[in-house]
N, C-alpha and C positions, 0 to 999 in steps of 0.2 A: 504494500500499499504506500502511496506517496504521502510523505509526512505533510500535515497541515491541509490535506485535501480530502474530499468526500468521495474520491474515486476508489474503485475496488479493482484488484488485479485479477485478471483472467488469463487463460491460455487459449490460443486458437490452434487447433490441430487441423491440418489438411493431410489426407491419406489417400492411398491408392489400393484398390482391390484387383488390379489387372492380372496379378499372379494367381489368383484363385480360380478354380474350376467353377462352372456354373453351379453345381450342387453346393460347393463350399461357400459361394457368394450368398445363396439363399440362406444357409445356416448363419453366416456372418450378419446379414441384415435382421435375421430373427433375434440374434443376440444383442444387436445394437438398438433395435426398435421394439422388439417384443413380439409375442405371438400367443395365441390361445389363452388369453387372460393373464399371461405372465409378463411382467414389464421388462423392458430392455434396459440397457445401461443408460440411454438417453433419459428415460423417465426416472429411473432409480436415483440418478445423480443430478437431476434437474438441469440437464445440459440443453443448451440452445443450438439447434441445427441451423447453420448459416447457409448451407447448400447441400447438394448431394454428398459431397465428401469433405465437408467443413464443419468443425464443431467449436462452439464457444463454451469453455469449461471453467468453472470456478477454480481458483488456484489450489484449494484444499483437495480437489478431485483430480488434478492434472496427472499425478503419478499413477493413479488407478487407471485412467484412460490410456496413458502411455503403455502400462503393463498389458492392457487389453489389446492394443494394437500390436504389441510385440508378440503376444500369444498367437495372434492371427498372422504373424509374419508380414504385416502391412508396412510398406515404406511410408514414412510420414514426416512432416515438419511440425515443430512446436514453437510458437511465438508468444511472447508475454505481451499482453495488451492491458490498458486500463479503461474502465467504463465508468 
């Protein structure tokens, strides 16, 4: 957090799923968005999806999202932003 400011630190993740087979992409999207009444990581961590492969994540959840993307072997970038 920026001292003397009301801004909150977030991380923006952009990732790629091009390495995944179609069936694995489906499983990945179920894990990220949820399915059959089960919530995905986006709902669980209150993540804002900025686009198809871009996520705005609160700083305290950034390491969890990073581990999730590593588990799926997704290439990604992580940038710190303030909002």
